[in-house]
C-alpha positions as CSV (number, residue, x, y, z in Angstrom):
1,M,0.0,0.0,0.0
2,R,1.1,3.5,-0.8
3,A,-0.6,6.5,0.9
4,Y,-1.3,9.6,-1.1
5,V,-1.9,12.6,1.1
6,L,-3.4,15.7,-0.6
7,G,-3.5,18.7,1.7
8,N,-1.8,21.7,3.0
9,A,1.6,22.4,4.3
10,A,2.3,25.3,6.7
11,L,4.6,26.6,9.3
12,D,3.0,26.2,12.7
13,E,3.6,28.8,15.4
14,T,2.4,27.4,18.7
15,F,1.6,29.3,21.9
16,A,0.8,27.7,25.3
17,V,-2.2,29.2,27.2
18,D,-3.6,28.2,30.6
19,A,-7.1,27.9,29.0
20,L,-8.6,28.5,25.6
21,P,-10.0,32.1,25.5
22,E,-13.6,32.9,25.1
23,A,-14.8,35.4,22.5
24,G,-13.4,38.9,23.2
25,A,-10.9,37.8,25.8
26,S,-7.3,38.7,25.9
27,V,-4.9,36.1,27.4
28,L,-1.2,35.7,28.1
29,A,0.7,33.0,26.3
30,R,4.1,31.5,26.1
31,A,5.7,31.0,22.7
32,L,6.6,27.3,22.3
33,S,7.7,26.5,18.8
34,T,7.7,27.2,15.0
35,V,7.6,23.9,13.3
36,L,6.5,22.0,10.1
37,G,2.7,21.9,10.1
38,G,-0.4,21.8,8.1
39,K,-2.8,18.9,8.4
40,G,-1.7,17.4,5.1
41,A,2.0,17.6,6.0
42,N,1.4,16.3,9.5
43,Q,-0.5,13.3,8.3
44,A,2.1,12.5,5.7
45,V,4.9,12.7,8.2
46,V,3.1,10.4,10.7
47,L,2.4,7.8,8.0
48,A,5.9,7.9,6.6
49,R,7.5,7.5,10.1
50,A,5.2,4.5,10.6
51,G,6.9,2.9,7.7
52,L,4.3,3.4,5.0
53,P,5.4,4.6,1.5
54,V,3.9,8.1,1.2
55,T,3.4,10.7,-1.5
56,L,2.5,14.1,-0.2
57,V,1.0,16.6,-2.6
58,A,0.8,20.1,-1.0
59,P,1.0,23.6,-2.4
60,V,3.7,26.1,-1.2
61,G,4.5,29.6,-2.2
62,R,7.8,30.9,-3.7
63,D,8.7,32.6,-0.5
64,A,10.9,32.2,2.6
65,R,8.3,30.1,4.4
66,G,8.0,27.9,1.3
67,A,11.7,27.3,1.2
68,A,11.7,26.5,4.9
69,L,8.9,23.9,4.4
70,R,10.8,22.3,1.5
71,G,13.8,21.9,3.7
72,R,11.9,20.4,6.6
73,L,9.9,18.0,4.3
74,A,13.1,17.0,2.5
75,G,14.3,15.7,5.9
76,E,11.3,13.5,6.0
77,G,11.7,12.3,2.4
78,L,8.5,14.1,1.4
79,A,9.5,17.2,-0.6
80,G,9.1,15.6,-4.0
81,G,5.3,16.2,-4.2
82,L,5.3,19.9,-3.3
83,V,3.6,22.1,-5.9
84,A,4.8,25.7,-6.3
85,V,1.9,28.2,-6.5
86,E,1.6,31.9,-6.9
87,A,0.4,32.6,-3.3
88,A,2.0,33.1,0.1
89,T,2.9,29.9,1.9
90,D,0.3,29.1,4.5
91,L,0.8,29.8,8.3
92,S,-1.0,28.3,11.3
93,L,-1.3,29.9,14.7
94,I,-2.0,27.4,17.4
95,L,-3.2,28.0,21.0
96,A,-2.5,24.9,23.1
97,A,-4.1,24.6,26.6
98,E,-3.3,22.2,29.4
99,G,-5.0,18.9,28.9
100,G,-4.5,18.7,25.1
101,E,-7.2,21.0,23.9
102,N,-6.2,23.5,21.2
103,V,-7.5,26.0,18.7
104,V,-5.9,26.3,15.2
105,V,-6.2,29.3,12.9
106,T,-4.7,28.7,9.4
107,T,-4.3,30.8,6.3
108,H,-5.3,29.1,3.1
109,A,-4.1,31.2,0.1
110,A,-1.7,28.5,-1.0
111,A,-4.0,25.7,-0.2
112,D,-6.8,27.3,-2.3
113,A,-4.3,27.8,-5.2
114,L,-3.7,24.0,-5.8
115,P,-5.5,23.2,-9.1
116,P,-7.6,20.1,-9.6
117,G,-5.4,19.0,-12.4
118,A,-2.4,18.7,-10.0
119,A,-4.4,16.5,-7.6
120,V,-5.5,14.2,-10.4
121,A,-2.0,14.0,-11.9
122,A,-0.6,13.1,-8.5
123,L,-2.7,9.9,-8.4
124,A,-1.5,8.7,-11.9
125,G,0.4,5.8,-10.3
126,A,-2.2,4.8,-7.7
127,G,-4.3,1.7,-7.8
128,P,-6.5,-0.6,-5.8
129,G,-5.2,-1.1,-2.3
130,D,-3.6,2.3,-2.1
131,L,-4.9,5.0,0.3
132,L,-6.0,8.5,-0.4
133,V,-6.2,11.0,2.5
134,V,-7.7,14.5,2.2
135,Q,-8.6,17.3,4.7
136,G,-10.7,20.4,4.6
137,N,-7.9,22.7,3.6
138,L,-8.0,22.5,-0.2
139,S,-10.6,24.0,-2.5
140,E,-13.9,22.3,-3.3
141,A,-12.9,21.6,-6.9
142,T,-9.6,20.1,-6.0
143,T,-10.9,18.0,-3.2
144,E,-13.7,16.6,-5.3
145,A,-11.4,15.9,-8.2
146,A,-9.0,13.9,-6.0
147,L,-11.8,11.9,-4.3
148,R,-13.4,11.0,-7.6
149,Q,-10.1,10.0,-9.1
150,G,-9.3,7.9,-6.1
151,R,-12.6,6.1,-6.3
152,A,-12.1,5.5,-10.0
153,R,-8.8,3.9,-9.3
154,G,-10.2,1.7,-6.6
155,M,-8.3,3.4,-3.7
156,A,-9.4,3.5,-0.1
157,T,-10.4,7.0,0.8
158,A,-10.2,8.8,4.1
159,A,-10.9,12.4,5.2
160,N,-10.4,14.6,8.1
161,P,-12.9,17.4,7.1
162,S,-11.2,20.0,9.2
163,P,-11.7,22.9,9.0
164,L,-15.3,22.1,8.3
165,R,-16.3,23.2,4.8
166,P,-19.9,23.2,3.4
167,Y,-18.8,21.4,0.3
168,F,-18.3,18.1,2.2
169,A,-22.1,17.7,2.3
170,R,-21.9,16.6,-1.4
171,L,-18.7,14.4,-1.0
172,W,-19.6,12.0,1.8
173,P,-20.4,9.1,-0.6
174,L,-16.9,9.4,-2.0
175,I,-15.3,8.9,1.5
176,G,-14.8,5.5,3.2
177,T,-13.5,6.7,6.6
178,V,-14.1,10.1,8.2
179,F,-12.0,11.3,11.2
180,V,-13.6,14.0,13.3
181,N,-13.4,15.3,16.8
182,D,-16.5,15.2,19.1
183,G,-17.3,18.9,18.4
184,E,-17.1,18.4,14.6
185,A,-19.1,15.2,14.8
186,A,-21.9,17.2,16.7
187,A,-21.8,20.0,14.1
188,L,-22.3,17.4,11.3
189,G,-25.2,15.8,13.1
190,G,-23.4,12.9,14.7
191,A,-21.8,9.7,13.4
192,P,-25.2,8.1,12.4
193,A,-25.9,11.1,10.2
194,L,-22.6,10.7,8.4
195,L,-23.2,7.0,7.9
196,A,-26.6,7.7,6.5
197,R,-25.0,10.0,3.9
198,G,-22.8,7.3,2.5
199,V,-19.7,7.2,4.7
200,A,-18.6,3.6,5.6
201,R,-17.1,4.3,9.0
202,V,-16.6,7.3,11.4
203,V,-13.8,7.7,13.9
204,V,-14.6,10.3,16.5
205,T,-11.5,11.4,18.4
206,L,-12.1,12.3,22.1
207,G,-8.9,14.0,23.2
208,P,-7.5,12.3,26.4
209,R,-10.4,9.9,26.4
210,G,-9.2,8.2,23.2
211,A,-11.4,7.6,20.1
212,R,-14.6,5.9,19.1
213,L,-15.2,3.9,15.9
214,V,-18.7,3.7,14.4
215,A,-19.3,1.7,11.3
216,A,-22.2,1.3,8.9
217,S,-22.3,-2.4,9.8
218,G,-23.4,-1.4,13.3
219,E,-20.0,-2.1,14.8
220,E,-19.0,0.4,17.6
221,T,-15.8,0.4,19.5
């Protein structure tokens, strides 16, 4: 199996806070790190470190942040699939609270600039038994093109639809496995609603409490 991860790559700037702020609040924070990030890049790195062959397809700008990302992804063996776009490389600001809860704010100019054709071309060597992973960072046209191409090639498909985008309402039948946190699951009507819309299985992550798997077969663990 080869995993094809289509998503964003960004530089993550993380700040530690005692508690996540409410609307309108000002809080003190401690700067923690500036590291390789973006949901697409993070997923690709984890899969590659687990020993799975991975192709990452992610857009980066022709700027200093883009050069930094290329260097960091090269160290993971994942720089070959980066696509240069005419937009600023994306940046994420993360507030991390004690207990593992966090809030992520991500720019998406580069992610939106990845054309559907690049996603389709990236899957030219894929086939049955391979895995396609997408998130909510890319444009509707590019995400749909990738999922349809993946299904046409007999690939297993998985999505972490975060940030939540309205267009996923049309794409659930193209996705085998959906990964959402409990807040996202609630916003989408719960795991049963996703299963009713054509998803085969839903994994709900629960922070320090682990995760829950709900399948269309009725299996729940």
